[in-house]
N, C-alpha and C positions, 0 to 999 in steps of 0.2 A: 385569385391564386390557384384555386382548384374548385371543381364541382364534381359531385358524386351522385349517381342514381343507385338506390339500394332496393333490392328485393324484386318481387313479382306482383301478380295481381292480388295476392293476399295482403299486401302492405297497404293499409287504408290511408293513414295520415301520421304525421309527426306533430305532437302537441307541445313539447318542451325541449329545450336544449340548454345545457350549461357547460362551461369550460372548467377543467380542473387546473390545479396549480402547476401541473406538469405540461399543460398545453394540450391535453387530450380533451375529447368531447363526449359528453353523455347525452343521448337522445332518448326520449320516451314518446310513445304514441300508441297506435292501434293496429293490430294485425288480425285478420280473420282466419278461422280454421276451415277445414273442408266441410264441416257441418254448419258453416255460416255463423259461428259464434265469434263475436268481437272480443279479443283479449288484449291485455296490456303487453306492449312490446317495448323492450329496452335494448340499447346497443351502446357500445363504446368504440369510438373512432380515435385513431392517432392524429397527430397534428397535420398530417397530409390527407386526412379523410379516409384512410383505409380502415375497414372494420376489424377491430380486435376481437370482439365477441358480441353476441346478441342472445337475448333470452326472451322467452314467451311464457307469461304466467298462464299456463293452460288450466282451464276450469270449464265446467259446464255452465257457468254464469257469464253474462255479458259484462264487460268491464271497460272502463274508459279512463285513461290517464289524464289527470287534471293539473297537477302541480308537482314540480321536481325541486329538490333542495340538496345542495352539496353540504357535507358535514366535515368538521375539523379532522376527523380520523381518516379522511380520504374516501369514505363511503358516501352514500346518499340516501335520501328518503323520498318516497313517492306517495302522493295522495290520489285516490281514485274513487269513482263511483262504480258500484257493482250491483247487478240485478239479475233475476231470472229472465230468460228470453221471453219476450212478449208480455211481461208483467210490468205495469206502469209505476213501479216504485224502485228506488235505488238506495243502497246503504253506503256508508263511508268506509273505505279501507285505506289503511296506512301501512306501507311496507318499508322496512329498512334493509338496505343491501350493503355488501362489502364493495370495495373498489373493483372486484372481479365479477360483480353481479350475483354473488351468492346471497340468498335470503337469510337474514339474521332472525327476523320475526315478522309476522303479519298481525295487524290488529283490525278487526271489523266491528263497527258500531252500527247495530241494526236500527232501522228507521221504518217502523211498520206503517204501511200505506202513505209513505212520504217519499219524496225525492231529495237526495243530497248531492250537491255539487261543491266539492272542496276546491277553492280557487287559489289558496296560498298557504304555504307552510313557513313557519318562522321558528328559529331555535331560541328558547328562553335562556336567561343567564344561568339557570340551574341545569342546563343541558337537556331539558325536556322539549317537546314539540308542541307548538300551538298551530292549530288549523282553523281557518276561517272560510266561510262560503255561504251558499244559499240552501235553505231547507224549507220544503213546502210541498204543495200538491196542486193538481189541476182540479178545479171545482166542477167542471163539466167533462164531456167526452174529449180526451186529448186529441182524438182523430178528427174532431169537428173542424169546420172552417175557421171558427173563432173560439179557440180554447181560452178559458179564464183561469189565471193562475193566482195563487195566494202563497207568497214566500216570506220567510223571515231570515234574518241574519243568524247564523250559528257560529259558535266558537267553542272549540274543544281543546283540552290540554291532555297530552298523552306522554307518559314517562319514557325515558330513554330505553327502557326494556319492553315497551309496547303495552303498558297498562293504562287504562283510562283513569285520569285523575279527576277531571270534571268536564261537564259539557253544559253550555248555556244556549238557550234559544231566545234571541232578542226580537220581540214582536212590537211593532208600532201600530199605527192606525190603518195601514194598508199593506202593500207588498214592498219588501225591502230585502237587501242582501249584501253580503260582504265580498270584496274582491282582493283585499290585501291587508297585511298585518305586520307591525314591527313592535319590538319591545323597547321602551324608552330607557334612558340611563338610570332612572329611579325605579325601574321595575314595572311601571305601569304599561298597559297594552294599548296601542293606538290602532284602530281599525278604519279602513276606508271602504266605501261601497256606494250604494245609492238607495234613495227612496223612489221606487218606480211608480207606485200609485198611492194615493192618499185621499181619504174622505174629507180631510181638511184642506186639501189643495197644496200641501207642503211636499214638493217633490224636488229631486235634484241630487247632486253629489253629497254624500253623507259621511261625516267623520264622527267616531265615537272614541272616548277615552274610558278605559276600565282599569280596575285595580288588578293585582296579580291573580285574583280568583275569578276574573271575568265579570265582576259586578260593575255596571256602568256608573261612572262618576259624572260625566258630562258629554254633551254631543253638540255638533255644529252642522247645520245644513247650509251648504254653499249655494249661491244663486244658480238657478236653472237657466241655461242659455240656449240650448238647442236640443234637437231630438236625440235620445239615448245618452244624454249628458250624465256622467258618473265619474267617481274617483276610482281609478283602476290600479294605481301604484303609489306606495308610500316609501320614502327613504329617509332615514335619520341623517342629519347633516352634522359635520364636525363641530359646529358652533353651538350645539345643543338644540337647534331647531329641527325642522323637517320639511321635506318637499313632497307635494302631492301632484300627480299627473292624471290627466283625463283626456278624452272621454272613454277610450277603449274601443271595443268592437263596434264597427259601423256596418249597417246593412248595405251590401253592395248595390242594392236597387236604388239607393239615394245617389244623386248626381255629385254630391260634394260632402265633405265632412270637415269638422273643425276640432281643434284640440287646445289644451291649455296646460300651463304649469304654474304652480303657486308655491312660494316659499313662506314659511311661517317661523316666527321666532320661538313661539311656544303654543300650546293648545289654548 
């Protein structure tokens, strides 16, 4: 129907896109400054792809938009990783915007000597925000030919006015992380991700069920079928069950990729 090219050499990439109830489009991504700092870029397009406005979160820190969520009031929330330039650790930042792109508040959760990648935002029944992702570090030189990573799944709950309510770091026997989150009808939190490495050989798509305070109740490891297999999206279904989709990002160097979709009656 239409195609648009936006920006110049400073526009590096678009990471997320969502449609509003009015048919407009919100896009978030990365734009560089003249000093080669990567910052969060957001824009709103009309239904024909014309740019209504765009904003750049200018800062002296490197920042990367990871997840975007539309809100019932017409605004939206964005989760990002932020770090000092050339410093190999990143903090979690959550920003709430109006429908016109004006910042309502910013929340930063510091993570000393660790990297944080927030992969998904979900709204809880009490109108607060739940963020899930990867949290960890490189155990050797990240610039080496074979960097060794150790990551855990993290989940944080942030109030509707930008205050941290609680944060959990879920560590297993290897490296693991979270890609998606939904809140079930009974208030429990369902997380989707992967176990990437394991001293016990247990790897593959990973589902966890927690209570409303982020305390794990149960977990399920799905069969590992192919390289980079993981659970990347979770959707509640109208019959009380849920749907899980995988595997997600595939290395372009591989000649082929496979995917799957699974429907569950309950956890």
